[in-house]
C-alpha positions as CSV (number, residue, x, y, z in Angstrom):
1,M,-15.2,18.7,-8.2
2,K,-12.8,20.9,-6.3
3,K,-9.0,20.7,-7.1
4,N,-6.6,18.9,-4.7
5,R,-9.4,17.1,-2.9
6,K,-9.1,13.5,-1.8
7,L,-11.7,11.1,-3.2
8,V,-11.7,8.9,-0.2
9,R,-11.3,10.3,3.3
10,A,-10.1,7.7,5.8
11,N,-10.4,8.4,9.5
12,K,-6.9,8.4,11.0
13,T,-6.8,6.7,14.4
14,T,-4.2,6.3,17.1
15,I,-3.9,3.1,19.2
16,D,-1.0,2.2,21.5
17,G,0.9,5.2,20.2
18,I,0.7,4.0,16.6
19,K,-1.0,6.3,14.0
20,F,-3.1,4.3,11.6
21,Q,-4.2,5.7,8.3
22,S,-7.7,4.3,8.5
23,G,-10.2,2.8,10.9
24,L,-9.9,-0.6,9.1
25,E,-6.2,-0.7,9.7
26,A,-6.8,0.1,13.4
27,Y,-9.4,-2.7,13.6
28,M,-7.0,-5.2,11.9
29,Y,-4.3,-4.2,14.5
30,K,-6.7,-4.9,17.4
31,C,-7.6,-8.3,15.8
32,L,-4.0,-9.3,15.4
33,K,-3.1,-8.1,18.9
34,D,-6.1,-10.0,20.5
35,A,-5.2,-13.1,18.6
36,K,-1.5,-12.7,19.7
37,I,-0.3,-12.8,16.1
38,K,2.9,-10.8,15.6
39,A,2.9,-8.3,12.8
40,E,4.6,-5.0,12.2
41,Y,2.7,-2.0,11.0
42,E,4.2,-0.4,7.9
43,G,7.4,-2.2,8.7
44,E,9.0,-2.5,5.3
45,E,9.0,-0.6,2.1
46,F,9.3,-2.5,-1.2
47,I,10.8,-1.0,-4.4
48,L,8.6,-2.4,-7.2
49,I,10.4,-0.6,-10.0
50,E,13.8,1.0,-9.6
51,G,14.3,4.7,-10.4
52,F,16.2,5.6,-13.5
53,F,17.5,8.5,-15.6
54,L,15.4,9.3,-18.6
55,D,18.1,10.6,-21.1
56,T,15.7,11.6,-23.9
57,E,13.2,14.3,-24.5
58,S,9.6,13.8,-23.2
59,Y,7.1,16.4,-24.2
60,E,4.1,16.5,-21.8
61,R,1.7,19.0,-20.2
62,T,3.0,20.3,-16.9
63,A,1.1,21.4,-13.8
64,R,1.2,25.0,-15.1
65,K,-0.7,23.8,-18.3
66,E,2.4,24.3,-20.4
67,F,3.4,21.7,-23.0
68,A,7.1,21.3,-22.3
69,D,10.1,18.9,-22.3
70,R,10.0,16.9,-19.1
71,G,12.7,14.5,-20.1
72,N,16.5,14.4,-19.3
73,K,16.0,13.9,-15.6
74,R,15.8,11.3,-12.9
75,I,12.6,9.3,-12.6
76,L,11.8,8.2,-9.1
77,P,11.2,4.5,-8.2
78,I,7.7,3.1,-7.6
79,K,7.6,2.0,-4.0
80,Y,5.0,0.2,-1.9
81,T,4.5,-0.1,1.9
82,P,2.0,-2.7,3.0
83,D,0.0,-2.2,6.2
84,F,1.1,-5.3,8.2
85,I,4.0,-7.7,7.7
86,G,4.3,-10.9,9.8
87,D,6.1,-14.2,9.6
88,G,5.1,-15.5,6.2
89,F,2.2,-13.1,5.5
90,I,1.4,-9.6,4.4
91,I,-1.9,-7.7,5.0
92,E,-3.0,-4.7,3.1
93,C,-6.3,-3.2,4.5
94,K,-8.1,-1.4,1.7
95,G,-11.6,-0.2,2.2
96,R,-11.9,1.9,-1.0
97,A,-9.0,1.9,-3.4
98,N,-7.9,5.0,-5.3
99,E,-7.4,4.7,-9.0
100,A,-3.6,4.1,-8.7
101,F,-3.9,1.2,-6.2
102,P,-4.9,-1.7,-8.5
103,L,-1.8,-1.2,-10.7
104,R,0.5,-0.8,-7.6
105,W,-1.1,-3.9,-6.0
106,K,-0.5,-5.9,-9.2
107,L,3.2,-4.8,-9.4
108,F,3.5,-5.8,-5.7
109,K,2.1,-9.3,-6.4
110,K,4.6,-9.7,-9.2
111,W,7.4,-8.7,-6.9
112,I,6.3,-11.1,-4.2
113,S,5.9,-14.0,-6.7
114,I,9.5,-13.5,-7.7
115,N,11.2,-12.6,-4.4
116,R,9.1,-14.2,-1.7
117,P,7.0,-16.8,-3.3
118,K,5.8,-18.5,-0.1
119,T,4.4,-15.3,1.4
120,V,0.6,-15.3,1.8
121,L,-1.1,-12.0,0.9
122,F,-4.3,-10.7,2.4
123,K,-6.4,-7.7,1.3
124,P,-9.3,-7.3,3.7
125,Q,-11.8,-4.7,2.7
126,N,-14.1,-4.7,5.7
127,R,-14.2,-5.9,9.4
128,K,-15.7,-9.2,8.4
129,D,-12.7,-9.8,6.1
130,C,-10.3,-8.9,8.9
131,D,-12.0,-11.5,11.1
132,E,-11.6,-14.1,8.3
133,V,-7.9,-13.2,8.0
134,I,-7.4,-13.9,11.7
135,N,-9.2,-17.3,11.3
136,I,-7.0,-18.3,8.4
137,L,-3.8,-17.2,10.2
138,K,-4.8,-19.2,13.3
139,K,-5.0,-22.4,11.3
């Protein structure tokens, strides 16, 4: 396998001047629009774990294949931006997840359960699922 190559290649699509990261997101947008359900695309970023300063040594292999101290520096927060946010619901369209997504999704669910417990989460993985999301939201 070649270096720096994405495992999943999503087709970026533009509709109504909005650049979607995948065809599934674009389809979900069309479904929401046709059903007259208001939702904002990538409207809010959530901080799942705050950044911090690691004030100890941490020996790890670097990108240059060196084993060196990577400690005593600021560690960035873990953030998450869902695809669509509406009134009382959040939709994350995910055709094929990369290896980091399941952990981030689990952290996001934990954040939602604590901070917005009445929010309904949807994770459609295909067009049929998107249609089902619309049916559930219409009820």
